[in-house]
KEFI-484607 format. One line per field, with one value per residue (C-alpha): residue in one letter; chain; x negated, y, z negated. Coordinates in steps of 0.05 Angstrom, whole numbers, padded with zeros to 5 digits. Each point is the difference from the previous one (the first is absolute). Layout:
BEGIN
resn <- [a	...]
chain <- [A	...]
east <- [X	...]
north <- [Y	...]
up <- [Z	...]
//
This chain:
BEGIN
resn <- [m	k	v	f	y	f	a	y	i	v	f	a	d	g	p	n	s	h	a	r	g	f	i	s	f	f	s	k	y	v	e	r	l	d	i	i	g	i	r	q	a	s	k	r	f	w	q	t	v	p	k	w	k	r	f	f	k	r	l	q	p	d	i	y	y	d	l	n	k	l	l	a	n	i	g	c	l	f	k	e	y	k	e	l	k	q	c	k	p	d	i	i	i	f	r	y	e	l	y	k	l	t	p	f	l	f	s	m	l	y	k	i	p	l	v	l	e	a	n	g	s	a	a	y	e	s	n	k	f	g	t	h	g	n	q	r	l	a	g	f	f	e	k	r	i	l	r	h	a	e	a	v	y	t	v	s	n	v	l	k	n	y	f	i	k	a	y	d	n	i	d	p	s	k	y	y	t	v	p	n	g	v	d	v	k	k	m	t	p	m	d	k	e	k	a	k	q	e	i	g	f	s	d	t	f	i	v	g	f	v	g	s	f	a	p	w	h	d	i	d	i	l	i	q	s	a	e	k	l	r	s	k	r	i	k	y	l	l	i	g	a	g	r	k	k	e	y	y	m	n	r	v	t	r	k	r	l	d	r	t	v	i	f	l	d	p	m	s	h	e	k	i	h	l	y	l	s	a	m	d	m	t	s	a	l	s	l	p	t	y	g	d	d	f	h	g	s	p	i	k	l	f	e	y	m	a	m	q	k	v	v	m	a	t	k	f	g	q	f	m	e	i	i	r	d	h	y	n	g	f	l	i	d	l	k	d	a	l	q	a	e	k	a	i	s	e	c	y	h	n	p	e	l	l	n	v	l	g	n	n	a	r	k	t	i	i	e	k	d	l	t	w	d	g	n	a	k	r	v	f	n	i	c	t	h	l	l	e	k	e]
chain <- [A	A	A	A	A	A	A	A	A	A	A	A	A	A	A	A	A	A	A	A	A	A	A	A	A	A	A	A	A	A	A	A	A	A	A	A	A	A	A	A	A	A	A	A	A	A	A	A	A	A	A	A	A	A	A	A	A	A	A	A	A	A	A	A	A	A	A	A	A	A	A	A	A	A	A	A	A	A	A	A	A	A	A	A	A	A	A	A	A	A	A	A	A	A	A	A	A	A	A	A	A	A	A	A	A	A	A	A	A	A	A	A	A	A	A	A	A	A	A	A	A	A	A	A	A	A	A	A	A	A	A	A	A	A	A	A	A	A	A	A	A	A	A	A	A	A	A	A	A	A	A	A	A	A	A	A	A	A	A	A	A	A	A	A	A	A	A	A	A	A	A	A	A	A	A	A	A	A	A	A	A	A	A	A	A	A	A	A	A	A	A	A	A	A	A	A	A	A	A	A	A	A	A	A	A	A	A	A	A	A	A	A	A	A	A	A	A	A	A	A	A	A	A	A	A	A	A	A	A	A	A	A	A	A	A	A	A	A	A	A	A	A	A	A	A	A	A	A	A	A	A	A	A	A	A	A	A	A	A	A	A	A	A	A	A	A	A	A	A	A	A	A	A	A	A	A	A	A	A	A	A	A	A	A	A	A	A	A	A	A	A	A	A	A	A	A	A	A	A	A	A	A	A	A	A	A	A	A	A	A	A	A	A	A	A	A	A	A	A	A	A	A	A	A	A	A	A	A	A	A	A	A	A	A	A	A	A	A	A	A	A	A	A	A	A	A	A	A	A	A	A	A	A	A	A	A	A	A	A	A	A	A	A	A	A	A	A	A	A	A	A	A	A	A	A	A	A	A	A	A	A	A	A	A	A	A	A	A	A	A]
east <- [-00469	00041	00075	00052	00059	00069	00046	00056	00029	00011	-00035	00066	00030	-00007	-00053	-00051	-00020	-00016	-00034	-00043	-00019	-00018	-00042	-00035	-00030	-00003	-00047	-00051	-00006	-00007	-00048	00053	00075	00040	00070	00057	00070	-00002	00028	00024	00076	00028	00068	00031	00054	00066	-00010	-00064	00039	00022	00078	00001	-00036	00047	00060	-00025	-00022	00069	00035	-00051	-00041	-00022	-00021	-00033	-00046	-00022	-00016	-00031	-00045	-00019	-00015	-00043	-00053	-00011	-00007	-00058	-00034	-00054	-00017	-00006	-00038	-00052	-00011	00002	-00061	-00039	00006	-00012	00029	-00013	00068	00069	00040	00074	00051	00057	00053	00064	-00010	-00077	-00031	-00067	-00042	00026	-00014	-00071	-00018	00024	-00036	-00065	00003	-00008	00027	00058	00020	00074	00015	00071	00041	00071	00034	00028	00048	00026	00009	00032	00060	-00003	-00008	00039	-00069	-00015	-00016	00034	-00013	-00010	-00048	-00038	-00008	-00023	-00058	-00012	-00010	-00047	-00043	-00005	-00013	-00057	-00034	-00058	00020	00060	-00004	00069	00008	00032	00005	00080	-00015	-00053	00044	00055	-00041	-00024	00074	00025	-00053	-00016	-00035	-00060	-00056	00012	-00075	-00008	00043	-00028	00024	-00031	00042	00002	-00041	-00015	-00061	-00017	-00043	00051	00060	-00029	00055	-00011	00025	00076	00023	-00041	00033	00069	-00008	-00021	00058	00051	00018	-00036	00029	00030	-00003	-00004	00018	-00023	00008	-00042	00025	00041	00069	00008	00048	-00047	-00016	00051	00018	00066	-00035	-00028	00062	00034	-00049	00002	00077	-00007	-00059	00026	-00058	-00019	-00077	00004	-00005	00000	-00045	00013	-00046	00008	00046	00032	00070	00035	-00028	00068	00043	-00037	00001	00072	00005	-00038	00045	00068	-00032	-00019	-00072	-00033	-00037	-00028	-00015	-00037	-00015	-00064	-00018	-00066	-00062	-00075	-00048	-00028	00074	00016	-00060	00022	00071	-00026	-00043	00060	00040	00002	00037	00009	00044	-00017	00070	00015	00051	-00010	-00024	-00017	00052	00006	-00073	-00035	-00057	-00037	-00065	00026	-00058	00037	-00006	-00077	00000	00047	-00043	-00067	00033	00008	00077	00044	00036	00073	-00007	00052	-00014	-00018	-00053	-00064	00017	00000	-00071	-00020	00044	-00002	00063	-00019	-00072	-00003	00069	00068	00029	00074	00056	00026	00054	-00003	00008	00007	-00074	-00017	00032	-00029	-00071	00007	00029	-00059	-00055	00040	-00001	-00072	-00052	-00057	00031	00007	-00071	-00027	00041	-00022	-00073	00010	00033	-00065	-00043	00039	-00010	-00077	-00009	00038	-00030	00065	-00032	-00011	-00070	00023	00050	-00056	-00047	00050	00014	-00074	-00008	00055	-00037	-00063	00026	00030	-00067	-00036	00045	-00019]
north <- [-00057	00003	00013	-00012	00045	-00016	00062	00006	00067	00068	00059	00039	-00045	00013	-00064	00036	00045	-00067	-00030	00065	00007	-00067	-00013	00069	-00023	-00075	00007	00027	-00062	-00056	-00013	00001	00013	-00017	00022	-00024	00023	00071	00048	00067	00009	-00002	00004	-00058	00023	-00047	00000	-00041	-00056	-00056	-00005	-00067	00020	00060	-00047	-00050	00052	00028	-00067	-00033	00056	-00042	-00059	00047	00029	-00068	-00025	00064	00002	-00077	00006	00060	-00043	-00033	00070	00018	-00064	00003	00075	-00018	-00068	00044	00051	-00051	-00036	00063	00018	-00066	00014	-00026	00020	00015	00054	00000	00058	-00047	00010	-00046	-00054	00022	-00068	00005	00020	-00058	-00044	00028	-00009	-00080	-00013	00042	-00018	00075	00023	00037	00062	00020	00071	-00002	00066	-00038	-00063	-00003	-00059	00037	00071	-00036	-00020	00060	00056	-00031	00007	-00041	-00073	-00068	-00004	-00078	00010	00054	-00039	-00062	00042	00039	-00061	-00031	00060	00016	-00072	00006	00058	00002	00059	00048	00070	00040	00075	-00010	-00048	-00001	-00030	-00048	-00026	-00008	-00040	-00046	-00012	-00012	-00043	-00037	-00056	00046	00011	00065	00014	00021	00063	00066	00069	00056	00066	00052	00061	00065	00037	00055	00043	00009	00006	00063	00055	00069	00063	-00014	00071	00010	-00061	00018	00066	-00038	-00040	00055	-00019	00048	00018	-00069	-00069	-00055	-00072	-00042	-00069	-00028	-00067	-00041	00005	-00077	-00031	-00007	00074	00028	00073	-00003	00018	00061	00026	-00011	00039	00055	00003	00006	00053	00043	00051	00047	-00011	-00072	-00034	-00071	-00015	-00076	-00015	-00058	-00042	-00063	-00038	00030	00075	00014	-00021	00041	00064	-00011	-00010	00070	00033	-00025	00025	00069	-00010	00016	00060	-00041	-00064	00007	-00056	00005	-00051	-00042	00041	-00008	-00017	00071	00032	-00054	00025	00070	-00017	-00046	00054	00048	-00053	00002	-00064	-00063	-00053	-00078	-00020	-00067	-00057	-00073	-00042	-00064	-00024	00054	00029	00040	-00041	00051	00047	00064	00037	00067	-00012	-00001	00057	00043	-00011	00015	00061	00022	-00005	-00021	-00066	-00025	-00072	-00056	-00036	-00068	-00038	00025	00073	-00023	-00022	00068	00056	00020	00040	00072	-00015	-00008	00004	-00022	-00067	-00001	-00047	-00035	00045	00048	00067	00037	-00021	00024	00059	00013	-00016	00056	00047	-00007	00008	00062	00038	-00024	00011	-00022	-00069	-00001	00015	-00049	-00057	00012	00001	-00066	-00028	00009	-00017	-00068	-00022	00015	-00037	-00062	00003	00000	00016	-00034	-00005	-00039	-00037	-00025	-00017	-00046	-00037	-00007	-00028	-00049	-00015	-00011	-00044	-00047	-00004	-00017	-00056	-00028]
up <- [00016	00066	-00005	00051	-00016	00024	-00008	00047	-00013	00039	-00019	00003	-00058	-00072	-00010	00042	-00065	-00033	00060	00014	-00073	-00012	00064	-00008	-00067	00012	00058	-00043	-00045	00057	00053	00056	00000	00059	00006	00045	00006	-00021	00058	00016	00006	00069	00022	00034	00046	00004	00078	-00010	-00039	00051	00005	-00025	-00062	-00013	00009	-00046	-00053	-00001	-00003	-00057	-00031	-00054	00046	00049	-00055	-00026	00065	00026	-00061	00002	00074	-00009	-00033	00067	00032	-00041	-00014	00057	-00020	-00072	00011	00045	-00052	-00057	00041	00005	-00074	-00026	-00069	-00066	-00023	00027	-00028	00021	-00016	-00008	00056	00011	00053	00010	-00001	00045	-00061	-00037	00062	00011	-00071	00003	00066	-00015	-00077	-00018	-00065	00003	-00047	00000	-00006	-00023	-00004	-00010	00008	00075	-00021	-00061	00038	00062	-00052	-00050	00049	00062	00040	00061	-00009	-00020	-00077	00005	00059	-00028	-00072	00037	00036	-00065	-00043	00045	00009	-00071	-00015	00052	-00023	-00045	-00031	00000	-00022	-00015	-00008	-00072	-00053	00015	00067	-00026	-00053	00052	00045	-00061	-00019	00069	00022	-00063	00029	00026	-00044	-00035	-00011	00072	-00007	-00011	-00015	00041	-00001	00056	-00008	00025	00030	-00056	00044	00052	-00050	-00039	-00009	00028	-00041	-00011	-00001	00074	00023	-00026	00036	00065	00002	-00020	-00065	-00045	-00072	00002	-00039	00043	-00012	00061	00030	00057	00028	00043	-00031	-00007	-00035	-00068	-00002	-00049	00032	-00033	-00069	00028	00034	-00065	-00038	00052	-00010	-00073	-00004	00058	-00007	00056	-00016	00001	00068	00020	00063	00028	00054	00047	00041	-00011	00010	-00062	00011	00036	-00056	-00051	00048	00002	-00073	-00014	00052	-00035	-00070	00034	-00023	00069	-00025	-00057	00029	00066	00048	00043	00054	-00002	00013	00009	-00057	-00003	-00005	-00054	-00033	00000	-00023	-00057	-00024	-00007	-00039	-00078	-00013	00043	00006	-00003	-00031	00030	-00004	-00011	00058	-00034	-00044	-00057	00012	00055	00039	00038	-00013	00033	00032	-00012	-00072	00004	00052	-00049	-00056	00039	00020	-00077	00005	-00060	00023	-00017	00005	-00022	-00063	00031	00042	00015	-00021	-00071	00003	00033	-00029	-00075	-00017	-00013	00011	00077	00020	-00021	-00003	00013	-00016	00062	00031	-00055	00029	-00067	-00017	00068	-00012	-00068	00025	00057	-00048	-00047	00050	00030	-00066	-00023	00050	-00044	-00010	00074	00011	-00055	00027	00072	-00022	-00039	00065	00040	-00056	-00003	00068	-00009	-00065	00023	00068	00043	00059	00066	-00022	-00057	00039	00046	-00054	-00032	00067	00013	-00070	00014	00070	-00038	-00055	00059	00036	-00061	-00011	00063]
//
């Protein structure tokens, strides 16, 4: 099987973990895998943008974004065509991105089955989160790409069900759920006490978070629990960057929790591994994204669990399919800081429970094959099924 994979992401962004994990294992199952779009991050200096573009961007930022993304299809058309002809793929896999139309066009033109990797709905999110993109225009293209695709795999059942309801005239049997994963060999914890000593937090119980400080990450609940517990031996390490980070930092300062809740900048994978090894408990607490539910499949959840960390997760979405309360983590009701506080206190005072839950977390990842290898096998099976129908 020859596969052409469109994945227009930058290696400095969050999705790079997904892309790298999927590619490294999927390539083992196919005869040939050609990838286009992935690139290293590079700074684009303001001075390199023409003056008329800068003026138009300031005047009409949304229209500028839409036009810029649509015209970008023309800019990469020849390069994509050239690489596609060299690969001669049996299947095109397209990591869905707003206004990216060339995979759709190549699939129609050369009658190559299109498999869509959908990690969210651009049409819905442009309205819900105020991201760029005209909702109606995004919906117009999204509907046609979904309708044309031979198969669509989503990261969670919540997202799959959203697409089925939102586009009810599209055959629901073409949708599959393929959760994210983790490389269990790479995500194996080192000695916890040694890691704590190395990062300067010996004799400390650490509650950790690694992420983007996006609007759907419930950091408030951690701050509230820290305010209630106020123990010198309990520290909260919050690692990452994002649009709400400054808001949370100011809130922590106002509550005089600076010595308890510590914010750290994004760091290399090697350093993240060290800090994760040092953590006792971790947070995957989230807020609703699609309706009253959470649509995602957070990579951090699988990484926490593979690292034998006790996870606190919100009681909805995919979390409820993976986390069993008091078996491999804690399920916390939405915005319930009291439950989070009790979970932290329970593990703090019961090291044996902490170890049992952490061991069960890694065991769950392995037994359910929530790995990048498992992710790749599920996608390979979808592609094989399509080709067998041809």
